[in-house]
C-alpha atoms as a printed R data frame, in Angstrom:
    type eleno elety resid chain resno       x      y       z
1   ATOM     1    CA   MET     A     1 -19.531  4.844  -5.635
2   ATOM     2    CA   GLY     A     2 -18.831  8.550  -5.224
3   ATOM     3    CA   TYR     A     3 -16.637 11.278  -6.695
4   ATOM     4    CA   SER     A     4 -13.359 13.067  -6.114
5   ATOM     5    CA   ILE     A     5 -12.685 16.785  -6.682
6   ATOM     6    CA   SER     A     6  -9.403 18.350  -7.757
7   ATOM     7    CA   ASP     A     7  -8.631 22.091  -7.904
8   ATOM     8    CA   PRO     A     8 -12.005 23.008  -6.276
9   ATOM     9    CA   PHE     A     9 -13.417 26.348  -7.549
10  ATOM    10    CA   GLY     A    10 -10.264 26.777  -9.665
11  ATOM    11    CA   LEU     A    11  -9.581 27.046 -13.384
12  ATOM    12    CA   ASP     A    12  -9.151 23.252 -13.728
13  ATOM    13    CA   GLU     A    13 -11.812 22.080 -11.254
14  ATOM    14    CA   THR     A    14 -12.538 18.440 -12.116
15  ATOM    15    CA   ARG     A    15 -14.872 15.793 -10.686
16  ATOM    16    CA   SER     A    16 -14.086 12.125 -11.235
17  ATOM    17    CA   THR     A    17 -16.268  9.093 -10.513
18  ATOM    18    CA   ILE     A    18 -14.742  6.799  -7.882
19  ATOM    19    CA   VAL     A    19 -15.498  3.195  -6.930
20  ATOM    20    CA   GLY     A    20 -13.886  1.121  -4.245
21  ATOM    21    CA   SER     A    21 -13.987 -1.562  -1.622
22  ATOM    22    CA   VAL     A    22 -13.168 -1.946   2.077
23  ATOM    23    CA   LYS     A    23 -11.779 -5.040   3.766
24  ATOM    24    CA   GLY     A    24 -10.930 -4.537   7.411
25  ATOM    25    CA   VAL     A    25  -8.508 -1.603   7.497
26  ATOM    26    CA   ASP     A    26  -7.626 -1.872   3.799
27  ATOM    27    CA   PHE     A    27  -9.218  0.490   1.266
28  ATOM    28    CA   LEU     A    28  -9.097  0.221  -2.519
29  ATOM    29    CA   ILE     A    29 -10.238  3.407  -4.321
30  ATOM    30    CA   ASN     A    30 -10.219  3.882  -8.095
31  ATOM    31    CA   GLU     A    31 -11.104  6.861 -10.277
32  ATOM    32    CA   ILE     A    32 -12.850  5.398 -13.316
33  ATOM    33    CA   ASP     A    33 -13.950  8.360 -15.455
34  ATOM    34    CA   ILE     A    34 -14.370 12.140 -15.630
35  ATOM    35    CA   MET     A    35 -17.802 13.410 -14.545
36  ATOM    36    CA   SER     A    36 -17.144 17.055 -15.414
37  ATOM    37    CA   SER     A    37 -14.249 19.465 -15.726
38  ATOM    38    CA   ARG     A    38 -13.487 23.139 -16.270
39  ATOM    39    CA   SER     A    39 -10.097 22.221 -17.726
40  ATOM    40    CA   THR     A    40  -9.372 22.597 -21.432
41  ATOM    41    CA   VAL     A    41  -7.366 19.342 -21.362
42  ATOM    42    CA   LEU     A    42  -8.784 16.547 -23.509
43  ATOM    43    CA   GLU     A    43 -10.546 13.828 -21.511
44  ATOM    44    CA   SER     A    44  -8.110 11.229 -22.895
45  ATOM    45    CA   GLU     A    45  -5.241 13.192 -21.280
46  ATOM    46    CA   PHE     A    46  -6.602 12.991 -17.715
47  ATOM    47    CA   CYS     A    47  -4.662 10.761 -15.344
48  ATOM    48    CA   LEU     A    48  -7.033  8.532 -13.312
49  ATOM    49    CA   LEU     A    49  -5.753  7.338  -9.931
50  ATOM    50    CA   GLN     A    50  -5.801  3.913  -8.317
51  ATOM    51    CA   MET     A    51  -5.159  4.012  -4.553
52  ATOM    52    CA   ASN     A    52  -4.319  1.197  -2.125
53  ATOM    53    CA   LEU     A    53  -4.733  2.608   1.375
54  ATOM    54    CA   GLN     A    54  -4.666  1.435   4.976
55  ATOM    55    CA   LEU     A    55  -6.587  2.975   7.875
56  ATOM    56    CA   ILE     A    56  -4.182  4.027  10.623
57  ATOM    57    CA   GLU     A    57  -5.164  5.262  14.071
58  ATOM    58    CA   GLU     A    58  -2.631  6.859  16.386
59  ATOM    59    CA   ASN     A    59  -2.821  9.540  19.078
60  ATOM    60    CA   LYS     A    60  -6.627  9.652  18.621
61  ATOM    61    CA   ILE     A    61  -6.137 10.642  14.967
62  ATOM    62    CA   SER     A    62  -7.388  8.496  12.061
63  ATOM    63    CA   TYR     A    63  -6.036  8.741   8.529
64  ATOM    64    CA   LEU     A    64  -5.567  6.741   5.329
65  ATOM    65    CA   LYS     A    65  -2.041  6.112   4.078
66  ATOM    66    CA   GLY     A    66  -0.725  4.168   1.128
67  ATOM    67    CA   ASP     A    67   0.450  4.170  -2.461
68  ATOM    68    CA   PHE     A    68  -1.151  5.311  -5.685
69  ATOM    69    CA   LYS     A    69  -0.581  4.963  -9.376
70  ATOM    70    CA   GLY     A    70  -2.295  6.658 -12.268
71  ATOM    71    CA   CYS     A    71  -3.172  5.648 -15.813
72  ATOM    72    CA   TYR     A    72  -4.644  7.352 -18.839
73  ATOM    73    CA   SER     A    73  -7.887  5.981 -20.299
74  ATOM    74    CA   ASP     A    74  -5.812  3.730 -22.612
75  ATOM    75    CA   SER     A    75  -4.111  2.151 -19.522
76  ATOM    76    CA   VAL     A    76  -0.740  3.836 -20.136
77  ATOM    77    CA   ALA     A    77   0.906  4.743 -16.790
78  ATOM    78    CA   CYS     A    78   1.124  8.458 -16.007
79  ATOM    79    CA   VAL     A    79   2.090  8.867 -12.324
80  ATOM    80    CA   ASN     A    80   2.826  7.034  -9.058
81  ATOM    81    CA   GLY     A    81   3.681  7.907  -5.482
82  ATOM    82    CA   ALA     A    82   2.615  7.914  -1.839
83  ATOM    83    CA   ILE     A    83  -0.578  9.468  -0.460
84  ATOM    84    CA   LEU     A    84  -1.992 10.414   2.931
85  ATOM    85    CA   LEU     A    85  -5.651 11.346   3.429
86  ATOM    86    CA   ILE     A    86  -6.963 12.924   6.616
87  ATOM    87    CA   ASP     A    87 -10.325 14.503   7.437
88  ATOM    88    CA   SER     A    88 -10.439 18.239   8.156
89  ATOM    89    CA   LEU     A    89 -11.381 17.916  11.842
90  ATOM    90    CA   SER     A    90  -8.432 15.611  12.533
91  ATOM    91    CA   PHE     A    91  -6.140 17.966  10.642
92  ATOM    92    CA   ILE     A    92  -7.329 20.845  12.802
93  ATOM    93    CA   ALA     A    93  -6.733 18.775  15.943
94  ATOM    94    CA   MET     A    94  -3.168 18.068  14.799
95  ATOM    95    CA   SER     A    95  -2.625 21.759  14.033
96  ATOM    96    CA   GLU     A    96  -3.927 23.159  17.331
97  ATOM    97    CA   PRO     A    97  -0.443 23.640  18.821
98  ATOM    98    CA   LEU     A    98   0.319 25.960  15.907
99  ATOM    99    CA   LEU     A    99  -3.000 27.818  15.910
100 ATOM   100    CA   SER     A   100  -4.954 29.807  18.414
101 ATOM   101    CA   ARG     A   101  -8.181 28.234  19.675
102 ATOM   102    CA   LYS     A   102 -10.137 30.942  17.921
103 ATOM   103    CA   GLN     A   103  -8.545 30.186  14.553
104 ATOM   104    CA   SER     A   104  -9.100 26.452  14.976
105 ATOM   105    CA   LYS     A   105 -12.799 26.911  15.808
106 ATOM   106    CA   LYS     A   106 -13.294 29.146  12.797
107 ATOM   107    CA   SER     A   107 -11.728 26.557  10.501
108 ATOM   108    CA   ALA     A   108 -13.821 23.753  11.954
109 ATOM   109    CA   ASP     A   109 -17.074 25.660  11.428
110 ATOM   110    CA   VAL     A   110 -16.619 26.105   7.662
111 ATOM   111    CA   ASN     A   111 -18.853 23.711   5.730
112 ATOM   112    CA   ILE     A   112 -19.659 24.373   2.078
113 ATOM   113    CA   LYS     A   113 -22.819 22.653   0.846
114 ATOM   114    CA   THR     A   114 -22.946 21.624  -2.821
115 ATOM   115    CA   LEU     A   115 -26.315 22.526  -4.358
116 ATOM   116    CA   THR     A   116 -27.509 20.502  -7.342
117 ATOM   117    CA   LYS     A   117 -30.895 19.810  -8.916
118 ATOM   118    CA   ASN     A   118 -31.227 16.907  -6.466
119 ATOM   119    CA   SER     A   119 -29.633 18.424  -3.355
120 ATOM   120    CA   ASP     A   120 -30.760 21.619  -1.633
121 ATOM   121    CA   LEU     A   121 -30.088 23.584   1.564
122 ATOM   122    CA   SER     A   122 -32.734 23.865   4.307
123 ATOM   123    CA   PHE     A   123 -32.874 25.733   7.597
124 ATOM   124    CA   GLN     A   124 -35.298 27.713   9.741
125 ATOM   125    CA   THR     A   125 -35.187 31.187  11.228
126 ATOM   126    CA   LYS     A   126 -37.267 33.721  13.114
127 ATOM   127    CA   LYS     A   127 -35.856 36.580  11.050
128 ATOM   128    CA   GLU     A   128 -38.145 38.674   8.889
129 ATOM   129    CA   GLU     A   129 -35.355 39.180   6.337
130 ATOM   130    CA   VAL     A   130 -32.237 37.333   5.222
131 ATOM   131    CA   THR     A   131 -29.265 38.565   3.228
132 ATOM   132    CA   LEU     A   132 -27.942 36.488   0.359
133 ATOM   133    CA   TYR     A   133 -24.450 37.019  -1.092
134 ATOM   134    CA   ILE     A   134 -23.512 35.519  -4.463
135 ATOM   135    CA   TRP     A   135 -20.195 35.581  -6.315
136 ATOM   136    CA   ASP     A   136 -17.824 33.529  -8.487
137 ATOM   137    CA   ASN     A   137 -15.089 32.106  -6.291
138 ATOM   138    CA   GLY     A   138 -13.161 30.550  -9.187
139 ATOM   139    CA   MET     A   139 -12.465 31.634 -12.742
140 ATOM   140    CA   VAL     A   140 -15.042 34.251 -13.782
141 ATOM   141    CA   ASP     A   141 -16.482 32.726 -16.961
142 ATOM   142    CA   ASP     A   142 -19.845 34.478 -17.483
143 ATOM   143    CA   ASP     A   143 -21.984 31.977 -15.598
144 ATOM   144    CA   ARG     A   144 -25.491 33.471 -15.760
145 ATOM   145    CA   ILE     A   145 -28.291 32.820 -13.309
146 ATOM   146    CA   THR     A   146 -31.816 33.897 -12.446
147 ATOM   147    CA   ILE     A   147 -32.939 33.815  -8.797
148 ATOM   148    CA   TYR     A   148 -36.545 33.309  -7.678
149 ATOM   149    CA   HIS     A   149 -38.223 33.762  -4.303
150 ATOM   150    CA   ASN     A   150 -41.376 31.658  -4.047
151 ATOM   151    CA   GLY     A   151 -41.634 31.610  -7.829
152 ATOM   152    CA   LEU     A   152 -41.143 35.360  -8.343
153 ATOM   153    CA   VAL     A   153 -38.025 36.656 -10.078
154 ATOM   154    CA   ILE     A   154 -35.784 38.746  -7.798
155 ATOM   155    CA   VAL     A   155 -32.584 38.672  -9.905
156 ATOM   156    CA   GLU     A   156 -32.808 38.040 -13.647
157 ATOM   157    CA   GLY     A   157 -30.073 37.053 -16.109
158 ATOM   158    CA   TYR     A   158 -27.232 37.986 -13.764
159 ATOM   159    CA   SER     A   159 -23.642 37.259 -14.855
160 ATOM   160    CA   VAL     A   160 -21.873 36.145 -11.677
161 ATOM   161    CA   LYS     A   161 -18.881 38.335 -10.805
162 ATOM   162    CA   LYS     A   162 -15.847 37.990  -8.569
163 ATOM   163    CA   LYS     A   163 -17.260 40.757  -6.339
164 ATOM   164    CA   LYS     A   164 -20.022 39.654  -3.991
165 ATOM   165    CA   LYS     A   165 -23.555 40.761  -4.896
166 ATOM   166    CA   LYS     A   166 -25.778 41.496  -1.883
167 ATOM   167    CA   ILE     A   167 -29.465 40.577  -2.066
168 ATOM   168    CA   LYS     A   168 -31.940 41.234   0.763
169 ATOM   169    CA   ILE     A   169 -34.965 38.949   0.834
170 ATOM   170    CA   ALA     A   170 -38.081 39.594   2.961
171 ATOM   171    CA   LEU     A   171 -39.406 36.284   4.256
172 ATOM   172    CA   ASN     A   172 -43.023 35.183   4.404
173 ATOM   173    CA   ASN     A   173 -44.308 33.215   7.365
174 ATOM   174    CA   GLY     A   174 -43.851 29.507   6.811
175 ATOM   175    CA   LEU     A   175 -41.859 28.003   3.947
176 ATOM   176    CA   ASN     A   176 -39.807 30.234   1.632
177 ATOM   177    CA   THR     A   177 -38.129 28.742  -1.438
178 ATOM   178    CA   ILE     A   178 -35.186 30.487  -3.092
179 ATOM   179    CA   SER     A   179 -34.403 28.936  -6.482
180 ATOM   180    CA   ILE     A   180 -31.218 29.480  -8.501
181 ATOM   181    CA   LYS     A   181 -31.552 28.605 -12.191
182 ATOM   182    CA   ALA     A   182 -28.500 28.172 -14.433
183 ATOM   183    CA   LEU     A   183 -29.100 29.981 -17.718
184 ATOM   184    CA   ASN     A   184 -25.861 28.723 -19.289
185 ATOM   185    CA   ILE     A   185 -22.613 26.955 -18.400
186 ATOM   186    CA   GLY     A   186 -20.274 29.872 -19.103
187 ATOM   187    CA   ALA     A   187 -16.839 29.206 -20.570
188 ATOM   188    CA   PHE     A   188 -16.229 26.265 -18.227
189 ATOM   189    CA   THR     A   189 -18.730 23.598 -17.256
190 ATOM   190    CA   PRO     A   190 -20.637 23.443 -14.932
191 ATOM   191    CA   ASN     A   191 -22.407 26.626 -13.803
192 ATOM   192    CA   THR     A   192 -21.031 27.392 -10.316
193 ATOM   193    CA   THR     A   193 -22.106 30.201  -7.989
194 ATOM   194    CA   ARG     A   194 -20.776 30.652  -4.453
195 ATOM   195    CA   ILE     A   195 -23.495 31.522  -1.957
196 ATOM   196    CA   GLN     A   196 -23.474 32.819   1.610
197 ATOM   197    CA   ILE     A   197 -26.643 33.309   3.630
198 ATOM   198    CA   GLN     A   198 -27.141 34.300   7.263
199 ATOM   199    CA   GLY     A   199 -29.476 32.059   9.262
200 ATOM   200    CA   GLU     A   200 -30.717 32.419  12.823
201 ATOM   201    CA   SER     A   201 -27.395 31.712  14.519
202 ATOM   202    CA   GLN     A   202 -24.931 30.788  11.775
203 ATOM   203    CA   LYS     A   203 -23.850 31.529   8.231
204 ATOM   204    CA   TYR     A   204 -24.551 28.922   5.582
205 ATOM   205    CA   GLU     A   205 -22.022 28.487   2.791
206 ATOM   206    CA   ALA     A   206 -22.918 26.789  -0.482
207 ATOM   207    CA   VAL     A   207 -21.917 26.453  -4.123
208 ATOM   208    CA   THR     A   208 -24.177 25.533  -7.038
209 ATOM   209    CA   PHE     A   209 -23.117 22.785  -9.438
210 ATOM   210    CA   LEU     A   210 -25.563 22.988 -12.331
211 ATOM   211    CA   LYS     A   211 -25.968 22.239 -16.010
212 ATOM   212    CA   GLN     A   212 -27.852 24.664 -18.244
213 ATOM   213    CA   ASP     A   213 -31.532 25.067 -17.210
214 ATOM   214    CA   GLU     A   214 -31.060 23.078 -13.986
215 ATOM   215    CA   VAL     A   215 -32.356 24.597 -10.743
216 ATOM   216    CA   ALA     A   216 -30.996 24.380  -7.195
217 ATOM   217    CA   GLY     A   217 -32.947 25.398  -4.120
218 ATOM   218    CA   ILE     A   218 -32.622 26.929  -0.672
219 ATOM   219    CA   ARG     A   219 -35.615 26.273   1.599
220 ATOM   220    CA   ILE     A   220 -36.085 28.576   4.583
221 ATOM   221    CA   LYS     A   221 -38.847 28.064   7.110
222 ATOM   222    CA   ARG     A   222 -39.728 31.232   8.967
223 ATOM   223    CA   THR     A   223 -41.215 30.563  12.399
224 ATOM   224    CA   PRO     A   224 -43.029 33.109  14.622
């Protein structure tokens, strides 16, 4: 079991529960319900996909290819067609002839961590201070948050904007916990805030995915 995402960070961002099975090189993947959505469309009007896929390996590239059909919750057909799924690293490898090595490396390094009440971000650094950037990368819908550093409020009741907000945080020796609490769910559920933070040698990218009053965390261990 897992989930699929459509229109990530967009006006109609939607997460659907998926279940499936694997037999050899054959994959069966079905969307069974809507977990959450920013869309104003009624849940009964969502088209849930059923995919029959086969794992194909050629020229050192692996991908899933097959057919799909979609049905509404009342089993009425809504769409059908062909689909090809490929992981980002393989896509970059296929695109290298069209891109410079520098562009390809930059694309490969991007990894956005989803922060929920049960999933946080952790890293360590020798820095005495880190800089946190927060912004709304999708539809600005008055998502409001409060940010804590080791239990103390550093940003209170902030309505996340399209423009990045810069926050400098002085680190204590040892473990530092930065907590982001969702004060509401804005106009579109859930509460989402894009986050960028500079670690010792790399930038960490994240996005919160929270219901009202839920808290996500970033744990930073400062070493001498």
